[in-house]
Structure formats: C-alpha cells, structure tokens
N, C-alpha and C positions, 0 to 999 in steps of 0.2 A: 794557703796560697802564697806562693813564692814572691819575694819582693822584687821588682823590676829595678835593675840597674841601668842608668842612664851614662853611657861613655861620655865624659866632659869634651872629647874632642868632637864628637858627632853634635852635640848640643850647641857648639860654638862654630860649627862648619861655616865657611863663607858662602854666601848666596851668589856673589859675582866677583870679578876681579878685573885689574887693568895693568897695563905696563906702566911702571913708574917713571916719570920724567923728573930727574933732580932740579931743585930750584931752591934759592934762598929767600924767595919772597911770594911765590904763587903756591896756595894751598891746593890739596886734592879737592875734588868735587865732594867727596865722601869722607868720613873718618873711616880709616881702616882698622880692622880688628887683627890683622897680621901682616908680615911682609915676608915674601919668599925672596931669598938671596940666591941668585944663580951663580955668581962669581964672587970668590972670596974676597973679603975687604971690610974697612969700617963703614958703618952705617950712622949717620947723624940724623936721627928722627926727632921731630917736634911734636910734643904733646899738645892735646886740646887746650891746655893752659899757656901754651907758648914756649915751653922750656925745651930747649935743645939738648939731647943726651946722645952721647957717642957710645955705640956698641963696637968695640975694638975686635979686630980679626974674625968677623963672623964667617964660618966655613961655608963654602958652595954648597947648595942644596938644603940649607937650614930656612926655618921658618921661625921669624921672631913674633912671639904671640903678645903684640902690643897694639895698643890704639894711638894712632898718629895722624896728624893733619897734612904733614910734608915730610920730605926727605930732603935735607939740605944738600946743594951741589958742593959747597965749600966743605972739605976735609972728608967727603964721602968717597971712598975708594972701590966700594963693592959695585958690581955690575949685575945686569940683567935681573933687575928687581921687579917683583910683581905685587901690587897691593891687593889684598883680600878683604872683602867687606860684605 
C-alpha cells in the first residue's frame, strides 16, 4: 500500500480571513497563521509573545506564513493586507 503524502500547505490552509487594519495597540480578534500582502512594503508583525518583528520589502502578492496578533501601523508600509486564520 502506498504511503499517503499530505501537502503541508493544505494541512495549514486558513479557515477564514479578514482585512487587516494596522494598529499599534489593538490586537486582532484571532491569532493569524499567515498574512497576505497585496502591496509591496515593510510589515511590522507582533508575535503572540508581544515581540514586534519587521519584515522588510515584502513583495506584493506574498503570504507571510507567520502567527501574529497584530500588525503595527508605525513603520508598516505594506498595503492591502489580509489576515488568514
């Protein structure tokens, strides 16, 4: 019998999504498992532990496969972002 291979992208596919509103203080209602970036720029994502990390020059059309609770408005220049959870 052949072994079944599970595509890791399918196993972690998002169940839902929302337009991200950047904020330095207000967390998302959900922890996201990815961020789609519609317009090129920097993304300052905040981890579940509260650490802000800057992803520099993220190309338009990219998905950042990260868990985050917020995208800070300060220093985030990317646009049209969608949270995947």
